VEXDREN-2710 file (C-alpha; in Angstrom, 1 decimal):
% VEXDREN-2710
k/r/px/py/pz
1/MET/-17.1/31.1/-19.1
2/ILE/-18.5/32.9/-16.1
3/VAL/-16.6/35.8/-14.5
4/ASN/-17.5/37.3/-11.1
5/GLN/-20.9/35.4/-11.2
6/ARG/-22.3/38.2/-13.3
7/ARG/-20.6/38.3/-16.7
8/LEU/-20.6/35.6/-19.4
9/VAL/-17.3/35.6/-21.4
10/SER/-17.2/33.8/-24.7
11/LEU/-14.2/31.8/-25.7
12/ILE/-13.3/32.0/-29.4
13/THR/-10.9/29.4/-30.7
14/GLY/-9.3/28.2/-33.9
15/LYS/-8.6/24.5/-34.3
16/SER/-7.2/22.5/-37.1
17/ALA/-9.4/19.5/-38.0
18/LEU/-6.6/17.5/-39.6
19/ASN/-3.6/18.4/-37.5
20/GLY/-5.2/18.7/-34.2
21/PRO/-3.8/21.7/-32.2
22/THR/-5.7/24.7/-31.0
23/THR/-3.8/27.3/-33.1
24/THR/-5.2/30.5/-31.4
25/TRP/-7.8/31.6/-29.0
26/ARG/-9.3/34.7/-27.4
27/ALA/-11.5/35.4/-24.4
28/PRO/-12.6/38.8/-25.6
29/ARG/-14.8/41.5/-24.0
30/ARG/-16.6/42.0/-27.3
31/ARG/-17.1/38.9/-29.5
32/LEU/-18.2/40.8/-32.6
33/GLU/-15.1/42.9/-32.7
34/LEU/-12.5/40.2/-32.1
35/ALA/-13.9/37.2/-34.1
36/GLY/-12.3/38.6/-37.3
37/GLU/-9.1/39.4/-35.4
38/VAL/-8.8/35.8/-34.4
39/VAL/-9.1/34.6/-38.1
40/ARG/-6.5/37.2/-39.2
41/ASP/-4.2/36.1/-36.5
42/ILE/-4.5/32.4/-37.6
43/CYS/-3.9/33.2/-41.2
44/ALA/-0.8/35.3/-40.4
45/ARG/0.7/32.9/-37.9
46/GLU/0.2/29.9/-40.0
47/ASN/1.1/31.5/-43.4
48/ILE/-2.2/30.5/-44.9
49/ALA/-2.6/31.4/-48.5
50/PRO/-5.8/32.6/-50.2
51/ASP/-8.2/29.7/-51.1
52/GLN/-6.2/27.3/-49.0
53/VAL/-8.6/26.6/-46.1
54/VAL/-12.2/26.4/-45.3
55/LEU/-13.4/27.8/-42.0
56/HIS/-16.3/25.8/-40.5
57/SER/-18.2/27.4/-37.6
58/ASP/-21.6/27.6/-36.0
59/ASN/-24.2/30.1/-37.1
60/GLY/-23.6/32.6/-34.3
61/SER/-23.7/36.3/-35.0
62/PRO/-19.9/36.7/-34.6
63/MET/-19.3/34.2/-37.4
64/ASN/-21.9/35.0/-40.0
65/GLY/-22.1/38.8/-39.6
66/ALA/-21.2/41.1/-42.5
67/THR/-17.9/42.1/-40.9
68/MET/-16.7/38.6/-40.5
69/LEU/-17.7/37.6/-44.0
70/ALA/-15.9/40.6/-45.4
71/THR/-12.8/39.6/-43.4
72/LEU/-13.0/36.0/-44.8
73/GLN/-13.4/37.2/-48.3
74/ALA/-10.4/39.6/-48.0
75/LEU/-8.2/36.7/-46.6
76/GLY/-9.4/34.2/-49.2
77/VAL/-10.9/31.9/-46.6
78/VAL/-14.0/29.9/-47.6
79/PRO/-16.8/30.1/-45.0
80/SER/-18.8/27.0/-44.0
81/PHE/-21.6/26.9/-41.4
82/SER/-23.2/24.2/-39.3
83/ARG/-26.7/23.1/-40.5
84/PRO/-29.6/24.7/-38.6
85/SER/-30.8/22.6/-35.7
86/VAL/-27.9/20.1/-36.0
87/SER/-26.2/20.2/-32.6
88/ASN/-23.2/18.0/-33.6
89/ASP/-22.3/19.6/-36.9
90/ASN/-19.1/21.1/-35.5
91/PRO/-17.8/18.0/-33.6
92/PHE/-14.1/19.1/-33.3
93/SER/-15.0/22.3/-31.5
94/GLU/-17.6/20.5/-29.4
95/SER/-15.0/17.9/-28.4
96/LEU/-12.5/20.6/-27.5
97/PHE/-14.9/22.4/-25.3
98/LYS/-16.0/19.2/-23.6
99/THR/-12.4/18.4/-22.8
100/LEU/-12.0/21.9/-21.4
101/LYS/-15.0/21.6/-19.2
102/TYR/-14.2/18.1/-17.9
103/ARG/-10.6/18.9/-16.9
104/PRO/-10.1/18.2/-13.2
105/ALA/-8.5/21.7/-12.8
106/TYR/-11.6/23.4/-14.3
107/PRO/-12.7/25.9/-11.5
108/ARG/-15.9/25.0/-9.6
109/THR/-16.7/28.7/-9.1
110/ALA/-16.6/31.7/-11.4
111/PHE/-13.3/33.2/-12.4
112/ALA/-12.3/36.2/-10.3
113/ASN/-11.9/38.4/-13.4
114/LEU/-11.2/38.4/-17.1
115/LEU/-7.4/38.1/-16.6
116/ALA/-7.9/35.0/-14.5
117/ALA/-10.1/33.4/-17.2
118/ARG/-7.5/34.2/-19.8
119/GLN/-4.6/32.8/-17.7
120/TRP/-6.5/29.6/-17.1
121/VAL/-7.4/29.1/-20.8
122/GLY/-3.7/29.8/-21.7
123/GLY/-2.6/27.0/-19.5
124/PHE/-5.3/24.6/-20.8
125/VAL/-4.3/25.3/-24.4
126/HIS/-0.6/24.6/-23.6
127/TRP/-1.6/21.3/-22.0
128/TYR/-4.0/20.4/-24.9
129/ASN/-1.3/21.0/-27.5
130/HIS/1.9/19.8/-25.8
131/GLU/0.9/17.2/-23.2
132/HIS/-2.5/15.7/-24.1
133/ARG/-2.4/12.5/-26.1
134/HIS/-5.4/12.8/-28.3
135/SER/-7.4/9.6/-29.1
136/ALA/-8.5/10.8/-32.5
137/ILE/-4.9/11.1/-33.8
138/GLN/-3.7/7.8/-32.4
139/PHE/-2.7/9.1/-29.0
140/VAL/0.0/11.5/-30.0
141/MET/0.1/15.1/-28.9
142/PRO/-1.5/17.6/-31.2
143/ALA/1.8/19.6/-31.4
144/GLN/3.6/16.5/-32.5
145/ARG/1.0/15.9/-35.2
146/TYR/1.2/19.4/-36.4
147/ALA/5.0/19.3/-36.6
148/GLY/4.9/16.1/-38.6
149/LEU/6.5/14.0/-35.9
150/ASP/3.6/11.5/-35.5
151/GLU/4.6/9.1/-38.3
152/ALA/8.0/8.4/-36.8
153/LEU/6.5/8.1/-33.3
154/LEU/3.8/5.7/-34.5
155/ARG/6.2/3.6/-36.5
156/ASN/8.3/3.2/-33.3
157/ARG/5.3/2.4/-31.2
158/ASN/4.2/-0.3/-33.7
159/ALA/7.7/-1.8/-33.6
160/VAL/7.4/-2.0/-29.8
161/TYR/4.0/-3.6/-30.0
162/GLN/5.2/-6.2/-32.5
163/ALA/8.3/-7.0/-30.5
164/ALA/6.2/-7.5/-27.3
165/ARG/3.7/-9.7/-29.2
166/ALA/6.5/-11.8/-30.6
167/ALA/8.1/-12.2/-27.2
168/HIS/4.8/-13.0/-25.4
169/PRO/2.2/-14.2/-27.9
170/GLU/0.0/-15.7/-25.1
171/ARG/-0.8/-12.1/-24.0
172/TRP/-2.4/-11.2/-27.3
173/SER/-5.8/-12.5/-28.3
174/GLY/-6.1/-10.2/-31.4
175/ASP/-4.3/-7.5/-33.3
176/THR/-2.1/-4.9/-31.7
177/ARG/-3.4/-1.3/-31.4
178/ASN/-3.8/0.6/-34.6
179/SER/-0.7/2.7/-35.0
180/TRP/-1.3/4.1/-38.5
181/PRO/-1.3/7.9/-38.9
182/VAL/-4.7/9.5/-39.5
183/THR/-4.8/10.9/-43.0
184/ILE/-8.5/11.6/-43.5
185/VAL/-10.9/13.4/-41.2
186/HIS/-14.6/14.1/-41.6
187/LEU/-16.7/16.8/-39.9
188/ASN/-19.8/14.7/-39.7
189/PRO/-19.6/11.6/-41.9
190/GLU/-22.7/10.0/-43.3
191/LYS/-23.8/6.9/-41.4
192/THR/-23.9/3.7/-43.5
193/THR/-27.2/1.9/-43.6
194/SER/-27.1/-1.8/-42.6
195/SER/-28.3/-4.5/-45.0
196/ALA/-31.2/-5.4/-42.7
197/ALA/-32.3/-1.8/-42.4
198/LYS/-32.0/-1.3/-46.1
199/VAL/-34.2/-4.4/-46.8
200/GLU/-36.8/-3.1/-44.3
201/GLU/-36.7/0.3/-45.9
202/ASP/-37.3/-1.2/-49.4
203/VAL/-40.3/-3.2/-48.0
204/LEU/-41.9/-0.1/-46.5
205/LEU/-41.4/1.8/-49.8
206/LYS/-43.1/-1.0/-51.8
207/LYS/-46.0/-1.1/-49.4
208/ALA/-46.4/2.7/-49.6
209/ALA/-46.4/2.4/-53.4
END
């Protein structure tokens, strides 16, 4: 984020891959000093026990420096890093930042000061957690997902869909919207190879041999 057209301020966030919400964030003056503080804050706030979670991050110096690695070891958090030269290896964070930058309220000019930047991000995080219906978790709010309310909400939503379909079947050409809770997530799942592509690959391998 740009402040006063001169300074570039980094935004450090913590986000749950499975549950959805942004659990904590900082717009610090010095990234190296506060990256570890963000992790300690998350662990304390969420009562995370040693060896309970894996922290996946990019390979930036705040995350793979000796101070941060020592902090993770002391907290019992297992570090995981994006692969070199793989731009989409941390898709949850990339998605979060894209949502932030494409918000209609995102300022067209630089923030007046650091406080203004922090206030704007605070409002965004509240919207993201408590108002935004996230497509990756079946259009429930991240805070609802985190509180375990999504299953009941989705069951009720499915009942509404089924009742509407029974009352007006002519309006439905296929199945209703998927309303099952998301139980498994992947950072970057392997792409399956189609049968045709597999056959072509086998032919090329035979020719090469």
